N, C-alpha and C positions, 0 to 999 in steps of 0.2 A: 516738349513736355518732359519733365524729369520725373522718374518713378522712384519713390522713396519707400523703403521697407526697413525693418530692424536689421537686415543684413547689409544695408547701405553703409559705405565707409563714413567715418567721421568727417573726412574731407568733403565728401558729397553733401552731407547734411549741413556743414558749415558754409558751403558755397551757395546755398539757396538765398536768393535776394528778393526783396519786395518787387512785385511785378512778374516774377517767374510763374509759370503754370506747372503745377505738380499733381501727382497722382499717387495714391497708396495702393497696397495690395488688396484692399476691399472694394476698390473701384471708385472711391471718393476722389474728386478732383476739383481743381479750381485755381484761380489766380491768388497769389499770396499778397495780403495787405499788411500783415504784421507778423513778426517773428519774436518768440521768447524762448530763451535757452536757460534751463535751470539745472544746477548741479545738486543732486540729492545723494549724498553718501558716495557710493561707488558707481552710481548711474548718472547719466545725463539725459534730460528730457527736452525734446525739441517740439515746441508748439508752433504750428504754422496756421495762422488765422486766414481763412479764405474769404474772398470778396462776396460770394453768394452764400453767406451765413453757414459757416461750418469751420471745423478745426481738424487738422491732421496732427496726430501725436505720434512721435517716434521715440522710443526709449532704448537707449544703448547702455 
């Protein structure tokens, strides 16, 4: 299980693949089914859609 937070490195966030099990710092966890990465100005938004209805968002 990979733990993802806003303090995670860009490399760690980029290396998450579909099928990985991830967890955030609020305790939400699950298997990744879809990944979307958006560039918004000076920040990057990582959306990880989870198998059991949920999304983990990390903004860097």
